[in-house]
Backbone bond lengths (Angstrom), bond angles and torsions (degrees), N, CA, C in turn:
res aa  C-N    CA-C-N  psi(-1)  N-CA   C-N-CA  omega(-1)  CA-C   N-CA-C  phi
1 M - - - 1.429 - - 1.479 111.30 -
2 S 1.314 118.57 146.81 1.448 125.78 -179.47 1.492 111.19 -63.67
3 E 1.372 114.22 147.44 1.464 117.05 176.93 1.556 109.41 -74.07
4 A 1.359 119.73 -13.81 1.425 121.63 -177.69 1.555 108.92 -73.05
5 L 1.327 120.07 -15.38 1.490 123.13 176.31 1.439 108.07 -144.67
6 L 1.371 114.56 122.17 1.527 118.08 179.78 1.552 105.81 -93.58
7 Y 1.300 115.82 123.62 1.426 124.31 -177.29 1.484 110.81 -125.18
8 T 1.327 115.11 117.12 1.509 120.98 176.78 1.496 111.00 -136.66
9 V 1.332 116.03 157.16 1.472 124.76 -178.67 1.400 106.84 -130.02
10 E 1.392 123.54 123.27 1.457 126.75 -178.84 1.506 108.56 -153.69
11 D 1.378 113.87 125.19 1.443 118.48 173.34 1.511 112.86 58.41
12 G 1.316 114.76 39.10 1.496 119.35 176.44 1.508 114.96 86.92
13 L 1.347 118.39 -9.15 1.444 121.87 -173.04 1.609 108.83 -109.99
14 A 1.298 115.44 123.63 1.446 124.51 174.20 1.580 106.58 -90.85
15 R 1.256 116.57 130.43 1.461 122.86 174.86 1.478 110.20 -114.14
16 L 1.350 116.70 122.31 1.412 122.25 172.73 1.554 108.83 -115.24
17 I 1.312 116.09 108.63 1.416 123.02 -175.78 1.527 111.92 -109.80
18 L 1.336 118.03 112.13 1.476 120.82 176.27 1.470 106.70 -65.08
19 N 1.338 118.62 132.13 1.440 121.86 -168.94 1.493 114.66 -132.65
20 R 1.402 115.05 52.01 1.495 119.87 172.84 1.553 108.07 -127.11
21 P 1.291 116.72 57.96 1.470 121.36 -171.56 1.592 111.53 -55.66
22 A 1.271 117.88 -38.96 1.431 122.86 178.72 1.515 113.73 -57.71
23 R 1.332 116.89 -24.82 1.422 122.46 179.10 1.522 112.85 -117.75
24 L 1.380 112.13 29.58 1.493 119.86 -178.99 1.455 114.30 53.79
25 N 1.403 116.63 31.04 1.412 122.57 178.41 1.460 115.03 60.41
26 A 1.264 115.86 28.64 1.489 123.09 179.77 1.555 108.99 -72.80
27 F 1.295 116.21 152.45 1.438 124.07 -174.11 1.472 107.47 -89.49
28 E 1.379 115.32 134.39 1.405 123.23 160.35 1.600 106.25 -134.14
29 S 1.246 118.04 -164.24 1.511 119.96 -169.24 1.510 111.03 -61.10
30 E 1.303 119.79 -45.95 1.425 121.68 -176.06 1.536 112.56 -60.91
31 L 1.337 114.99 -50.43 1.474 122.45 -178.36 1.576 108.35 -63.77
32 A 1.336 115.28 -40.53 1.470 119.82 -175.53 1.509 110.50 -61.73
33 H 1.367 119.38 -47.52 1.375 124.91 179.94 1.530 114.64 -68.84
34 A 1.369 114.59 -34.60 1.455 118.37 175.62 1.550 111.42 -70.20
35 W 1.348 117.08 -38.38 1.396 123.11 174.93 1.567 113.38 -56.26
36 A 1.375 113.15 -49.57 1.404 119.97 -179.35 1.481 112.28 -63.27
37 E 1.325 120.94 -41.18 1.404 125.32 178.05 1.532 112.88 -69.52
38 A 1.285 120.92 -39.75 1.447 125.23 -177.96 1.560 111.68 -70.34
39 T 1.285 116.27 -43.36 1.486 123.87 -176.31 1.510 108.79 -70.08
40 T 1.308 118.10 -42.36 1.496 118.69 -176.33 1.583 106.76 -72.64
41 D 1.307 115.64 -31.26 1.485 118.01 178.57 1.489 109.32 -71.60
42 A 1.290 119.21 -39.80 1.496 123.64 -175.35 1.532 110.40 -64.28
43 V 1.330 116.12 -44.63 1.474 119.29 -174.54 1.522 108.95 -78.29
44 A 1.240 122.27 -14.91 1.516 124.45 177.47 1.501 111.21 -90.01
45 R 1.334 121.44 -21.97 1.448 120.15 -173.19 1.496 111.00 -80.99
46 E 1.368 113.15 134.89 1.482 118.35 -179.66 1.553 112.33 -70.89
47 D 1.305 116.19 -23.69 1.485 119.50 -178.12 1.496 111.31 -84.02
48 V 1.341 119.86 -4.27 1.463 122.17 177.22 1.516 108.04 -98.78
49 R 1.344 114.80 123.35 1.488 118.01 -176.29 1.537 109.31 -119.52
50 A 1.310 117.61 -14.33 1.412 122.68 174.21 1.549 110.59 -150.62
51 I 1.358 114.59 157.08 1.482 120.48 -173.82 1.508 108.33 -132.07
52 L 1.433 113.33 138.42 1.392 121.68 177.37 1.475 112.66 -122.17
53 I 1.278 121.18 121.69 1.474 125.44 179.18 1.575 104.64 -101.53
54 G 1.312 115.09 129.72 1.450 121.96 176.43 1.505 112.46 -142.44
55 A 1.293 116.26 -170.74 1.429 118.79 -178.94 1.512 110.21 -153.39
56 S 1.314 117.64 147.99 1.468 122.76 174.57 1.509 114.42 -79.94
57 G 1.263 121.24 146.30 1.360 122.49 173.17 1.616 110.82 91.16
58 A 1.365 114.90 -164.36 1.469 119.67 -174.66 1.438 117.42 -86.68
59 H 1.388 116.31 -7.05 1.446 119.61 -178.98 1.471 112.55 -132.78
60 F 1.395 116.92 159.77 1.443 121.90 -173.90 1.554 109.10 -83.70
61 C 1.266 116.38 -70.19 1.492 116.48 -175.46 1.509 109.71 -165.74
62 A 1.415 114.67 130.51 1.433 122.53 -175.40 1.505 108.95 -98.13
63 G 1.350 118.05 12.41 1.465 118.58 178.29 1.492 112.74 87.17
64 G 1.289 117.13 -132.33 1.470 121.70 178.51 1.502 112.35 -83.91
65 D 1.306 119.29 144.97 1.478 122.96 -179.66 1.542 106.72 -75.99
66 V 1.284 114.63 106.54 1.510 118.42 -175.98 1.541 110.95 -67.53
67 L 1.335 118.85 -35.06 1.433 119.02 178.39 1.539 109.38 -65.99
68 A 1.314 118.16 -40.13 1.474 119.57 177.95 1.560 111.19 -64.71
69 M 1.379 115.19 -36.34 1.421 118.29 175.32 1.521 111.45 -58.96
70 A 1.272 116.46 -44.67 1.435 121.90 -176.18 1.505 114.27 -71.51
71 S 1.326 117.41 -26.37 1.445 120.59 -174.49 1.437 119.90 -111.37
72 T 1.397 117.31 -43.81 1.462 118.09 -172.41 1.487 113.88 -125.75
73 M 1.311 122.34 -10.39 1.494 122.31 -178.57 1.515 114.73 -77.62
74 G 1.344 119.88 -15.95 1.447 121.56 173.37 1.488 113.73 83.86
75 S 1.335 116.27 -136.15 1.474 121.48 -169.56 1.527 109.34 -85.05
76 G 1.375 110.73 177.83 1.415 120.22 175.53 1.489 115.56 -63.74
77 A 1.377 112.96 -31.98 1.501 120.90 174.30 1.495 111.45 -60.43
78 D 1.396 113.50 -39.39 1.474 119.57 -178.57 1.492 109.24 -67.13
79 I 1.252 118.70 -38.06 1.477 124.19 -179.41 1.526 107.75 -66.93
80 T 1.361 117.43 -44.01 1.459 121.50 179.33 1.569 109.83 -60.67
81 R 1.304 114.18 -42.14 1.561 117.07 179.45 1.486 110.61 -63.31
82 L 1.404 114.08 -43.03 1.476 116.90 -178.34 1.486 112.87 -65.67
83 A 1.370 117.80 -37.85 1.473 121.20 174.84 1.539 108.56 -60.28
84 G 1.259 117.06 -39.06 1.445 118.82 177.72 1.480 115.65 -59.88
85 V 1.363 114.82 -37.50 1.465 121.17 177.81 1.536 109.15 -64.22
86 I 1.391 114.32 -46.04 1.463 115.33 -178.68 1.520 110.99 -67.41
87 N 1.333 115.89 -37.79 1.450 117.72 179.33 1.615 113.59 -61.54
88 T 1.291 115.83 -24.19 1.430 119.41 172.37 1.442 112.43 -56.74
89 G 1.369 116.49 -41.72 1.478 118.98 179.72 1.499 112.27 -76.49
90 I 1.372 116.09 -35.98 1.465 119.97 176.87 1.474 112.78 -59.13
91 R 1.363 115.31 -46.35 1.467 120.54 177.77 1.416 113.69 -66.77
92 A 1.324 120.90 -35.37 1.484 123.78 177.15 1.544 110.02 -61.10
93 L 1.319 116.01 -44.74 1.403 118.26 -177.54 1.572 112.96 -69.93
94 T 1.349 112.63 -46.23 1.467 115.03 -175.37 1.552 114.49 -69.76
95 E 1.340 114.19 -27.83 1.532 119.10 -176.97 1.569 107.66 -90.12
96 S 1.240 122.00 -12.67 1.414 122.18 -173.18 1.578 111.36 -75.78
97 S 1.361 114.03 163.63 1.463 119.46 176.49 1.547 109.73 -99.41
98 K 1.327 117.78 32.67 1.448 121.07 177.89 1.476 108.70 -121.35
99 P 1.354 117.59 128.29 1.455 121.59 -179.09 1.540 112.76 -66.61
100 V 1.333 115.18 139.78 1.464 119.45 -177.05 1.514 109.48 -125.34
101 V 1.346 116.25 130.20 1.454 120.38 176.40 1.523 107.43 -116.36
102 A 1.345 115.52 146.08 1.472 121.09 179.75 1.469 110.92 -116.52
103 A 1.316 120.19 136.68 1.411 126.75 169.63 1.482 109.04 -105.69
104 A 1.315 117.19 102.25 1.460 120.34 -168.45 1.585 110.53 -119.82
105 Q 1.250 114.38 88.00 1.497 120.80 -179.02 1.540 109.56 -85.63
106 G 1.324 117.03 157.45 1.415 120.95 175.34 1.519 116.27 63.30
107 T 1.333 115.92 -135.41 1.460 122.80 -173.24 1.516 110.24 -90.69
108 T 1.300 117.45 135.04 1.470 126.31 169.31 1.573 106.32 -125.71
109 A 1.309 117.55 120.18 1.426 116.73 -176.64 1.591 108.99 -148.68
110 G 1.310 114.66 162.59 1.464 119.41 178.78 1.440 113.15 56.78
111 G 1.308 118.01 -133.67 1.500 126.31 175.06 1.530 112.86 -57.35
112 G 1.364 115.76 -24.58 1.455 116.68 177.27 1.538 111.62 -59.01
113 L 1.333 114.21 -29.36 1.426 120.13 -177.75 1.548 107.63 -66.31
114 G 1.353 117.85 -36.93 1.446 120.93 175.79 1.555 113.14 -67.45
115 I 1.290 114.34 -38.65 1.491 120.65 173.28 1.539 111.84 -58.22
116 L 1.360 115.38 -46.58 1.407 121.85 178.14 1.512 112.74 -59.15
117 M 1.314 114.97 -45.97 1.496 122.48 -177.89 1.527 116.64 -71.37
118 C 1.304 115.63 -14.26 1.481 118.35 174.91 1.485 110.61 -80.15
119 S 1.318 119.21 -8.39 1.450 124.73 167.04 1.528 109.61 -76.40
120 D 1.300 116.83 158.81 1.455 119.66 178.67 1.560 112.58 -100.69
121 Y 1.365 114.76 -13.13 1.451 121.07 -174.89 1.544 103.80 -150.78
122 A 1.324 117.36 110.02 1.487 121.78 -176.82 1.481 111.40 -106.19
123 I 1.378 115.19 128.07 1.454 121.53 171.47 1.534 109.58 -105.95
124 V 1.247 121.05 134.93 1.448 125.81 177.77 1.535 111.82 -131.87
125 G 1.272 117.43 160.14 1.467 121.92 -178.63 1.584 109.47 -87.58
126 E 1.308 111.63 166.51 1.525 115.94 178.74 1.487 113.71 -64.62
127 N 1.365 115.02 -25.68 1.456 120.25 -178.02 1.586 110.38 -93.04
128 S 1.306 117.56 3.19 1.489 119.69 -175.91 1.539 110.61 -66.67
129 R 1.324 113.76 151.44 1.426 123.25 171.71 1.487 111.72 -137.25
130 I 1.365 116.65 140.41 1.494 117.21 -171.01 1.527 105.43 -138.96
131 G 1.384 115.13 132.99 1.419 121.89 -177.32 1.494 113.22 -158.28
132 S 1.294 115.81 177.56 1.494 123.61 179.89 1.565 109.99 -92.30
133 L 1.313 116.59 -70.63 1.446 125.73 -179.83 1.494 116.17 64.46
134 Y 1.257 121.17 3.92 1.440 121.42 179.67 1.604 112.86 -53.81
135 A 1.327 112.88 -50.26 1.441 116.20 -174.92 1.510 115.54 -66.44
136 N 1.331 115.06 -16.90 1.508 118.33 178.15 1.484 111.76 -60.68
137 I 1.371 115.84 -27.57 1.499 120.42 178.22 1.507 110.43 -114.90
138 G 1.355 117.57 23.30 1.461 121.23 174.69 1.504 115.62 71.48
139 L 1.342 116.49 24.99 1.477 118.73 178.50 1.552 109.58 -116.53
140 T 1.364 114.09 173.35 1.472 119.76 178.04 1.504 111.68 -118.84
141 P 1.323 114.13 164.86 1.527 113.25 -175.64 1.505 115.27 -64.79
142 D 1.311 113.01 143.04 1.457 117.51 172.73 1.597 109.40 -135.81
143 L 1.291 117.48 -163.74 1.418 124.42 177.28 1.536 112.56 51.07
144 S 1.338 116.80 38.61 1.415 123.08 173.27 1.529 115.23 84.33
145 V 1.342 115.91 -1.40 1.435 118.70 -171.14 1.564 112.94 -59.33
146 S 1.341 117.19 -49.20 1.481 121.03 -177.49 1.552 107.20 -58.64
147 A 1.347 119.93 -45.31 1.451 123.30 -176.02 1.570 113.04 -70.25
148 Q 1.359 112.82 -54.99 1.434 114.55 -176.72 1.454 118.31 -71.87
149 L 1.360 117.14 -33.36 1.469 122.79 179.90 1.516 106.00 -67.41
150 T 1.308 122.93 -41.72 1.441 123.07 -179.76 1.577 109.10 -63.59
151 R 1.263 117.47 -44.72 1.481 120.64 177.78 1.491 111.22 -61.76
152 A 1.329 116.42 -37.86 1.567 118.58 -172.73 1.467 110.70 -76.43
153 V 1.350 118.06 -41.75 1.512 116.62 -170.16 1.567 112.86 -123.37
154 G 1.372 117.62 -2.21 1.428 121.80 -177.74 1.497 112.65 92.82
155 E 1.330 112.33 161.28 1.542 117.41 -170.05 1.525 108.17 -69.07
156 R 1.310 120.97 -40.24 1.543 118.30 -173.64 1.485 109.56 -69.08
157 R 1.288 118.86 -40.36 1.470 117.90 179.90 1.503 112.83 -73.71
158 A 1.293 116.51 -32.49 1.501 122.47 173.88 1.527 106.75 -56.36
159 L 1.310 116.92 -49.94 1.451 122.79 178.60 1.482 114.14 -58.52
160 Q 1.308 118.30 -35.37 1.471 122.15 176.11 1.553 111.33 -59.33
161 L 1.305 114.94 -39.31 1.444 118.09 -178.09 1.556 112.92 -79.09
162 V 1.309 117.10 -40.60 1.503 118.07 -174.86 1.587 111.43 -82.56
163 L 1.330 118.71 -15.00 1.392 120.79 178.42 1.503 115.27 -101.67
164 Q 1.257 116.42 1.14 1.470 120.97 177.52 1.556 110.26 -135.49
165 D 1.314 118.43 173.91 1.485 119.47 174.79 1.500 108.76 -100.87
166 R 1.311 116.31 33.78 1.452 122.77 -178.90 1.519 111.66 -69.60
167 M 1.290 117.90 136.87 1.461 125.39 173.58 1.525 107.86 -112.60
168 L 1.287 120.54 118.00 1.451 122.96 178.16 1.591 108.55 -71.65
169 S 1.338 113.24 138.99 1.439 117.71 169.23 1.539 107.12 -75.29
170 S 1.350 115.33 167.25 1.515 117.89 178.16 1.492 110.78 -59.85
171 A 1.353 116.11 -38.17 1.512 121.01 -178.11 1.579 108.56 -63.15
172 E 1.321 116.64 -42.50 1.422 123.18 -178.16 1.566 108.73 -69.01
173 A 1.280 119.27 -42.49 1.452 122.28 -179.85 1.595 108.46 -64.18
174 L 1.312 117.38 -36.05 1.441 117.32 175.75 1.535 113.09 -72.24
175 D 1.273 116.59 -34.87 1.467 120.09 179.18 1.523 109.02 -69.07
176 W 1.337 116.95 -34.07 1.460 118.51 179.47 1.543 112.52 -77.99
177 G 1.298 118.01 -8.88 1.438 121.58 -175.95 1.554 112.57 79.69
178 L 1.292 116.75 17.51 1.488 118.84 178.23 1.504 114.93 -79.17
179 V 1.355 112.65 -26.26 1.480 118.34 175.13 1.576 109.04 -129.98
180 A 1.324 116.32 163.25 1.468 120.11 -172.81 1.572 109.24 -92.94
181 E 1.318 117.19 -40.97 1.390 121.96 -173.45 1.564 113.24 -140.19
182 V 1.277 119.98 149.14 1.397 127.32 168.97 1.543 112.61 -118.58
183 V 1.361 116.94 122.34 1.407 118.21 -176.15 1.554 108.41 -128.23
184 A 1.334 118.91 177.33 1.424 119.54 175.65 1.500 110.18 -62.51
185 A 1.336 115.62 150.89 1.429 120.88 -170.24 1.519 114.90 -57.63
186 D 1.348 114.11 -34.25 1.512 117.56 178.57 1.535 113.00 -89.15
187 E 1.331 116.65 8.76 1.466 117.31 176.78 1.538 115.51 -113.22
188 V 1.266 114.05 8.14 1.530 121.02 -174.91 1.475 108.45 -59.59
189 E 1.375 116.23 -60.91 1.492 118.38 -175.04 1.543 111.48 -60.46
190 G 1.298 115.96 -43.73 1.482 120.16 178.98 1.488 113.37 -56.95
191 R 1.359 116.80 -46.06 1.435 119.39 177.52 1.510 115.29 -63.92
192 A 1.376 115.19 -34.05 1.457 118.14 179.62 1.476 109.20 -71.68
193 E 1.337 119.24 -30.55 1.452 121.55 179.31 1.516 106.92 -74.04
194 Q 1.284 122.44 -31.16 1.492 122.86 174.58 1.542 112.73 -65.87
195 V 1.350 115.94 -38.18 1.446 121.65 178.73 1.605 107.76 -68.36
196 A 1.294 118.60 -41.64 1.426 118.94 175.40 1.487 111.80 -63.65
197 K 1.329 117.93 -44.30 1.414 121.04 -179.60 1.530 112.33 -61.64
198 F 1.294 117.53 -36.58 1.455 122.46 177.63 1.578 107.48 -59.37
199 W 1.303 116.44 -46.77 1.481 120.16 -178.18 1.548 105.81 -61.84
200 L 1.308 117.95 -47.14 1.467 123.77 -169.39 1.557 110.57 -65.46
201 E 1.380 116.07 -29.95 1.424 122.82 -174.79 1.505 110.09 -90.61
202 N 1.293 120.32 -10.48 1.364 121.63 -176.59 1.593 110.95 -121.58
203 A 1.292 120.40 -148.65 1.451 121.76 -170.64 1.556 108.28 -83.91
204 T 1.344 114.04 72.49 1.470 118.32 -172.63 1.538 111.91 -55.84
205 A 1.302 116.11 -46.03 1.508 117.75 -177.07 1.514 110.47 -59.13
206 A 1.313 113.52 -42.38 1.517 115.94 -178.28 1.512 111.85 -68.71
207 Y 1.331 118.31 -35.97 1.487 118.02 174.45 1.559 107.40 -65.93
208 G 1.250 118.94 -41.38 1.462 122.01 178.48 1.500 111.79 -57.38
209 Q 1.302 115.06 -47.55 1.491 119.30 -177.29 1.490 110.07 -71.95
210 A 1.298 122.13 -29.85 1.421 125.38 173.17 1.524 110.06 -65.54
211 K 1.304 116.71 -40.99 1.469 119.19 175.47 1.519 111.12 -64.47
212 H 1.304 119.47 -41.84 1.412 125.20 178.96 1.605 110.91 -61.05
213 L 1.284 114.62 -44.82 1.462 118.99 176.06 1.545 111.56 -57.02
214 V 1.284 116.69 -49.32 1.503 118.70 -176.72 1.548 108.56 -65.89
215 R 1.345 114.81 -47.01 1.431 119.74 -175.99 1.594 113.73 -58.35
216 S 1.316 113.74 -35.37 1.458 117.70 -170.59 1.606 109.90 -94.56
217 A 1.361 114.73 -6.96 1.496 115.35 -177.00 1.430 116.92 -61.67
218 A 1.344 118.55 -26.43 1.458 121.19 178.28 1.458 114.02 -65.69
219 E 1.308 119.44 -25.96 1.498 124.48 -176.95 1.565 106.61 -94.08
220 T 1.304 123.33 3.10 1.435 126.55 -174.27 1.490 112.25 -121.18
221 T 1.357 116.77 140.32 1.471 117.86 173.54 1.511 109.01 -66.09
222 F 1.291 116.63 161.39 1.499 120.84 176.00 1.526 113.56 -60.56
223 I 1.290 117.96 -42.27 1.425 121.46 179.93 1.504 109.75 -66.94
224 D 1.302 118.20 -41.50 1.487 121.16 179.36 1.500 112.38 -67.53
225 Q 1.334 115.73 -34.84 1.457 121.58 179.46 1.536 110.94 -65.20
226 L 1.372 113.12 -38.58 1.526 115.74 177.50 1.537 108.66 -62.61
227 D 1.309 118.71 -42.15 1.494 119.49 177.51 1.550 110.08 -65.34
228 V 1.296 118.97 -40.93 1.524 119.93 179.15 1.558 108.71 -59.86
229 E 1.389 115.99 -44.95 1.473 119.22 -179.63 1.430 114.22 -61.66
230 A 1.391 115.11 -43.92 1.456 119.18 -178.46 1.507 112.76 -65.31
231 A 1.362 116.65 -39.12 1.438 120.89 176.60 1.549 111.84 -64.00
232 S 1.365 114.29 -40.83 1.466 120.56 -176.83 1.547 110.90 -65.16
233 I 1.309 115.85 -49.55 1.458 118.61 -175.80 1.618 108.44 -62.22
234 G 1.351 112.61 -40.28 1.491 115.24 178.60 1.501 112.10 -61.54
235 A 1.343 114.16 -44.26 1.516 117.77 179.82 1.531 110.11 -62.56
236 F 1.280 118.30 -42.44 1.461 122.69 -173.73 1.581 108.64 -71.94
237 L 1.319 119.27 -29.26 1.435 120.68 176.27 1.488 114.08 -63.76
238 E 1.370 114.72 -23.70 1.413 118.58 179.98 1.574 113.78 -85.64
239 T 1.325 115.35 -3.91 1.483 119.06 179.47 1.501 111.95 -77.52
240 P 1.302 116.49 143.51 1.536 117.02 177.63 1.539 113.12 -56.08
241 D 1.331 116.69 -39.89 1.441 117.76 177.34 1.511 115.22 -56.75
242 A 1.293 115.76 -46.70 1.492 121.95 -179.47 1.477 109.61 -66.16
243 Q 1.347 117.49 -43.15 1.491 118.77 -176.82 1.471 110.27 -64.24
244 A 1.331 119.85 -38.70 1.467 122.61 176.43 1.489 114.99 -64.83
245 R 1.398 115.78 -37.78 1.428 121.42 -177.53 1.573 109.56 -74.57
246 V 1.322 115.48 -39.25 1.411 118.86 179.87 1.554 109.89 -68.40
247 A 1.313 116.93 -41.20 1.515 118.86 174.52 1.486 111.45 -59.66
248 A 1.282 117.56 -44.83 1.493 121.32 -178.42 1.589 107.97 -65.17
249 F 1.242 117.35 -39.60 1.510 119.83 -179.83 1.539 106.65 -64.93
250 A 1.303 117.35 -45.58 1.472 121.35 -175.70 1.523 110.13 -62.43
251 A 1.403 112.14 -44.61 1.505 116.40 -179.54 1.568 113.67 -63.49
252 A 1.394 115.87 -36.33 1.408 121.20 -179.59 1.562 109.00 -69.56
253 S 1.310 114.74 -38.41 1.532 118.55 -179.22 1.519 110.00 -67.96
254 T 1.324 115.50 -37.22 1.538 120.15 177.94 1.506 109.84 -63.10
255 R 1.370 116.32 -45.57 1.519 117.81 -176.00 1.481 107.18 -65.90
256 K 1.398 117.62 -39.68 1.451 119.64 -177.04 1.537 111.33 -64.15
257 A 1.336 116.76 -38.98 1.514 120.98 178.33 1.440 111.71 -69.82
258 A 1.314 121.92 -23.70 1.437 123.98 -176.89 1.537 110.92 -84.85
259 R 1.278 119.77 -11.47 1.470 121.96 -179.31 1.528 110.64 -74.93
């Protein structure tokens, strides 16, 4: 695996750590291809039940590496192809039935916002700042930002970010619903690991399927989604894990009522 992305799997948890801290973990060709390879592998592996996205250094991700764009990435067609490679990983994570947590310290900007939003539960630090900034260098949103940002915060707020050079504070990002939790800067990774551990120690498959139902709802009509939900809960009721948990809940309720 490339040194630009550190990928490990241990005890059911896949870790994908962006590892270009000197460039604010910005994407160029090596990181893009490593990202696509690792994400597609993680969602396909039966021994992976949860995924954590993190980053080396003080910042999460500055999107695309502008210096590389100016010097080595070539034409606009090359950038489009590279965005397609990164999108392979974004799609793999968002469409999978495995819960994804992000540990996003420091700055998240540009395409890094798309990487953040392909997680299902984002943890940021008190000093974190999140923004778009594409137009500052004459570019437009990519890496799912226009689609996922609009779904996450609504059209009007999405426009506030993409039409200005505004950087949200961690408190603003929490208020907008863009992130799930704000913790001390030095606790971001640890808290993300706690969230992943919670999934792994509980009904991981059910959490993953719940994530999948929510993520896929935008492409499904209301009536069809009702049918999908009904089929899903019926299928999960037949699993050994659900049967054991339902039986335990029923037994506990009976004991409580008898007191």
